[in-house]
N, C-alpha and C positions, 0 to 999 in steps of 0.2 A: 565395480558394483558391489562384487563379494566383500572387498576389502572394508567397504563402507558398511555392510551390515555386521561383519565381524567387529568393527569398532564400537557401532551401536549396542551389539549383545554384550562386549566386554563392559562397556559404560554401565549399561543396565546392572549387570552382574556387580561390578563394583559398589554402586549406589546401594543395592539392597544387601551386599555383604556387610558394609559398613553400618546399616541400618540395623541389621540382626546383631552385629558386634556390640552396637551401643545398646540395645536392649538388653543382652545378656551382661553387658557391665552393670547396668542399673539394677537389676536382679540380684546380682551378687553383692552390690553396695547395700541394697536393701536388706538382704539378708542379714548381712553385717551389722547394720544399725539394729535389727531387731533383737539379735543376739545381746548387743550391748546395752538397749534400751528395756531389756525383759523385765527388769527388776524396778523400773521406774513407772510412774502414772502418766508420762509424757511421750510413752511409745508412738502412738498414733499421731501425735501432732509431729513428731520428728519424721516419721515416715512419710508423711502427706507433705512437709515441707521440703523434704528431699527431692520427693518426686517430681514436684512442683517445679524445683530449681532445675532439675534435669530436663524437663520437658522446655524450659526457656532456653537453656543455655548449651544443650547438646549440639554440636555442629554437624554431626553425623546422625541426624534423623530427617532423613530426606522426604520430599514430598514429589508428586509425579500428577502429571495430567495428559490425557490423550484427546485429541480431536481428529474424529474421524470424517471424512468427506467423501461424498460421491457426487460427481458431477455428469450431468447429460447436456450435452451442448448440439445444436443444427443450425446450419446455415442455408437458408433458403433463399435463391436468386428469383426475382421476378422472371427474368429472361430465361426460357429454358435451355437455350445454348449453353449456357455456364455449368459448371459441375458443382453441385452442392456438396457439401460434406457433413458429417455428423460422427460424434464420438461419444463414448460414456467410459469414464475412469474413476477409480476409487483410490483413496490414500490414506496415510495415517501421519499425524504429528505428534510425537511423544516427547515430553519434556520432563526432565529429572532435575530435582534441586536439591541442595542442602539446606539445614534449618534454616527458615527466614529471619536471620539477624541483623545486625547492623553490616556484616559482611556474609556473602554467600557466593556459592558457584550454581551456575546453571547450565544445563546442555538441551537441545534439542534437536531431534531426528525426523526428517521428512521424507516420503517417499510417495510416488505415486505410480500407478499401475493402470494401462490401458485395458478395458474389459472387452470392448468391441468397437470397431469402426467401419466405414465403408471405404477402407484403403486409403488413408492419409498420403502415402508415399505418391500416390498417381497426382499429376497435374492436370489443371484445366485444359482441355484441348483447344480452346480458342485463344486464351492468353498465355499459356505455358506457365502460370502462375499457381502456387499451391494453396493449400487452406490458410485463412489468416486467423480464424478464430479458434476452431476444433482442433487443428494443430497444436496450439498454444496451451492445450491441457497438459501436455508433455513437453517437447521441445520443437520449436521451429526449425532449428538446424537440422534435425535427423528425423523427418516425418516416420521413417520406417521404425523408430524405437518403442519398445513396449513398457519400458519401466526405467524410471529414474530415481536417486536417492541421493541426499546429503546430509551432513552433520551440519546443518543450518545454523543453529545457536551453541556457542560454546564461550560463555563468558564469565568474569569475575565482576561482582558488584559491591559496592560499599554505599549504604543509605545512613543518612542521619537525620536527626530531628522527627518530627511527626508526619504522618501520612494524612493527607487532607480528606481522602476519600478511597473507597475500595480500589476505583480504577485510576486513582488520582497519583501524585507525585510526592516524595517526601521533601524535607526542606534542602537536603543536600543529597545529591547523586552523581556516583561516578560508576561508569561501566566501561568495561575494556574487553574486547573480544569480537566474536559474532553475535550480531543483535538484531532482532526485528525493531529497527528504529522507524518512528513516525514524525514527521515534520511537513509544513505545507508543500514543499516539493519533493522532498527524499522520502518514501513512505514504502508500506508493503505493497500498496495495489493490489490488495487479495481479491482479485476477480476471475482467476483461475484455480490451479491446485496448490502448487508450491509459491509462497509469496516471494516478492524482492526482500532481501536481506543486506545488511551492511557490516562490513568490519572495519573495526577502527577503535576510537577513543571518544567516550560520549560523557560530558560533566553539564551538570544542572545545579544552580543554587538559587534559593529563595531569599529575598533581599527585604529589608523593612519597606514600608510605605507600598505594599502589594506588587511589588515589583519582582521579575524572575529574569536571571541572566543564564544564556547556554553556549557552550562551547564543544564543537566536535570536528574530529579529524577521522576521513574515511579513506582507506587506501584500497579496498576490495569490495566488490559486489556481488552478490548471487541475483542475477536479472530473471525475474518470472518470464517462463516458456523458454528457459534454457537449461543444461544440464550440467553445468561447471561455475565455479568461481572465476571472476576475472578482475585483472587490475583496473582503476577507473578508467585509464585510456583504452583499454581493450573492450570494455564494456560498450563503449559507444559505437552505435550502428549494429549492434547483435539482432536486434528486432528488425530494423529496417534502415538502410542507408539514406533514400532520398535522393535529390539531386542538388548540386550547388547552385549558388544563386550567380555564377559566372557563366555568360552567353558566349558561345562559339559563333562568331558572325560567319565563318566559312561552311560550318554544317547547319547553322540556324538552329542549333540545340542547346539546352542546357547541359554543363558537363556533370556527368556522374560523379558522386562521391566514392572516395576510397580512404578509409578511415584505417588501413593496417599500418599507417607509420604515424599515428598521433603521440604526443608526448605531454606527459602531466605526470607531477608527483602525487596528486591527489585532490581530495576535495575539502576545504577549510570552511567551515559554517559557524556562524556568531550571531545571537539573537537576544533582543531584550522585551520582555512582556510585560505590559501592566494590566491588570484584572482588578477592578473595583469589587470590594465585598458584595456578596450576593445580597444583603440585607438592604441595600440600596434601591430605592424605586426606580431609578435609572442607571443599571449596571452599565460601565463602560469597559471595553477591552481595546488594548491597542498592541499592535505586534509590529516589530522592526528586525528584519532578518537580513543578513548578507552571506550569500553563498559565493565563495572564491573557487573556481577550479583552475589550478594553477597551469599557467601558460595557454588556456582555451578562452575562458570566459568568467565575467562576474555579474550575479543577479543580486539587485537590492529589492526587497519587498516591504511594503508597509500596508498595514490594515487596520482599519478602525470600526468597531462594532459597537452600535449604541441600542439599547433595548429598553422598554418602558411596558408596564403591565398596569391595567386597571380591572379587577375583579377576574373573570374568566378569559378576558380578551389581551393577547401580547402582540407588541408590534416591534420589530426589528429593524434596522436600517446599517447596512454593511457597506463599505468602501474599501477598494484596494487600487494599489498602483504598483507596477513592475518596471523597475528600469534595468536593462541588460547593456553590456558591452563587453567587446572582444578585447582580450589581454593577450600579452605576449606575441606569439605569431599566429594565434587561432588554433595550436595544437599540430600544425604542420608547415612545412615549408613553401609547397606549392598552394597557390590560391583556390583551386578548384577541391582540394581535398582538406582545407581546413573546415573544423566544425562553426567556428565564428569567426567571420572575417576581421581582421585585424583594424582597430579603430572604429568599426562601425557600431551601432547601438539600436535598441529598440524600445518603446515605450507602450504600455499596455494599462487599461484603466478598466475598473469594473465598479458596478453598483448593484446591490441586491436589497429588495424590501420584501419582509417577511410578516405576515399577519396570522396568528393562530387564535382559535376559538375554542374552547373545551377539546376536543378530539380532533378539529378539522384544522388544516393549514393551507395557506396561498402563497406562493412565492413567484415574484417577477424580478428577473435578472437581466444584466446586459454587460456586455465586454466591447471594449474598442482597443483595436492595435492600430496604431499610426502607421503612415507610409515610410517612416525612417528606416524599418527593417522588419525581418521575421521574429516573431515571438518564439525563442528556442528553448527548451529543456529537455535533455535526454528522456526519453519515455522509459527508457531502461531502468531509469532509478527512481520511479514512481508516478502517481497519478498529479497531474497537474491541479492548482488551487483554483483556476478561474471558475467565477460564479456561475458561467454558462456550460459548465462541463455536464455531459452527460454519458452514462455507461456504454462501452463499447465504441468510443472514438476520442479524437484528441485535438486540441488546437495547436500543438507543437508545430512549429514549421510555417505557420501563417502569419502574414502581415497585410495591412491596409484593409482591413476588415471591420465590420461592426456586427456582432451576433447577438442573439436573444434567446431567453428561455423564460418559459412559465410553468410551474409545477404545481400540484395540488395532491392532497390526500387525507386519510383520515385513520385514526389509530382506534381501534376497537380493544374490548377486554376490561376497561373500567367498569363496564356495566355486570361484570360476572356472569356473562352468558356462555354458552357453549362455544363461542368464537374464542374464548380463552384471550390469547395474546396475538390480534391479528392487525398487520397495517398493510394500506393498499394506497400505493402512489402512481401517479400519472403525471407524465411531462412533455412537454412540445418545444421544440428548439429550432430555429431558422438560422443557418450558417452560409453565407454568400462567400464564394470563392471564384477566383480568377485562374482557370486553366491555362490560359494562355501567357501569364506571367508568373514564371515558375519562381522568380526572385522573391515572391510573396506566396508561394503555395509548393514547399519543398516536397510533400508527398503526393501532389499531383490530385486532389480531391477536387471534383465538381461541386457546386453548389447543392446543397441538399437540406430537407426537412428531416428530422427526428423526433419519433414518438416512443416514448417509454411507457410500459405498463408493468409495474413491479409489486408483487406480493410476498410479505414476510408472516411466517406464520409460527408459533411457539406453543405447542399443544401443552396443557398443564398436566397431562397423564404422564410426562417423561420429561423430568428437567434436564436441561441440557440438549434438547433437540430443537432444531431450527430448519424449516423448509423455507427455500426461496424459489418463486417462478418469476422470470423475467423474460419480457418480450421488448425486443430493441428493434423499430422499424426505421430504416432510412430510404428517403424518397428523393429522386434525382429532382432538383429544381432548376435544373437549366432549361432555358429555351430552345436552344440549338443542340442539335443532336451531339452527343457524347461518345468518343471513342470507348472501345470496349476496355482499354487497358486502364482507363480512368473511371470506368463505371463497375467492374468486376472488384467485389467486397467493399466498395466504398460508398456505393447508393444502390437503389434498388434492391434492396435485400432486407431479410428478415432474420435476426438470430433470435433463436429459442435457448433459453436455459434453465434448467431445472436442478436445484443444487439441496442437497442434504447435508447438514451438519451436526454432529454429535459431539458434546465436550463433557468429558468425566473427570472430576479431581479426585485424586486418592488422598486422603488424609494420613 
């Protein structure tokens, strides 16, 4: 921990030393020019042009930004026999970057500190399990830990062409190193303190006719709610192992997973995107993506988005399809320890209808996973892109199920009232599960209903400040009695979240 802090301090010192050196060099050059141009009428123009040139081209004119986050989380079980957990943490993400030109270097230091909790290291007396949510604010591997830190981002980047928007992409991009990468399956899943991060090579190219291609190789990941970087193979199961789909008739139980001997050389991702120009009255977006995890499994993803608008009313229709198949030996030699059974496959379909009118929106979505096999994607690598996803739960590990979600919300602030920028969202979902057939239920979830109430507020008095209050309630939907081990942290629980984010950009 001390070593990481020292590295971060040295990095900060180096950046600002270079910054001061660049300023000093510029001043010297300007003074020299002033002497030479003293007897001419163009002195002012020469100085101004030289300064502007320096501002554009000086590699050692760094920029920096910080994000301060404080997070309070409380787990409240309906059954009083279960132990409830709560914790409050605070942390800083500091980024330092050389001048933004066609080539630049960027580094990001992340830390998270536990301010208070009701002893996360103690387990529930009924099930013997620990905290699922509050413990994830730091690390689930070591609940007694009070601080974690990492040099989460350090990469070199080359950008070419034009940037389409402030948050958009350039025509050409190449990034090498540790990076906060985001895609439909592999992403930061930034729902705790330190997000998930990826290390590798990332390339993106804009093509004619509104096409974009992308190629990615990842060999290490920082998993959210852990405290170290892991290789791709070692990252699997760090949050939860679950059970295999192999049934032992002698014990009448599904065998537990053991991912300690998985073998893979990394993640290879390729994608093609088509986005019709926004000027069109019926914009169309298509995404084709393939993720190959060497020796373990392959995931192919297709998505189509069609939208239309008429005055203040907008309508969107989206569809998705996911095909997965085991590759190699599924990652291990023994059937119960593979991540994805060799030769098996799974199919997932999704549809979503969204309507918006002025500041209101309404969304209806459904996903169906066939009985061919489980939908599997490591929760360690990101948030799944299923349309029925809701905060604080996953569909990972589920098969032979159809689930539904409806959501609505309103965006305030356009009326220039005291509400400033306020957004309120309410969502409801129904998720049927079969706890007796673990071949379709890797993590043993009962059928449940989930209701979310989410508020985002950005006060105009302080730019960069965002407050979020989220209440996620999961209600047991099983008709028969559910064993405690399937109920604890999975249903009949309310998770309260209050998050303060403040971002400041140093120019």
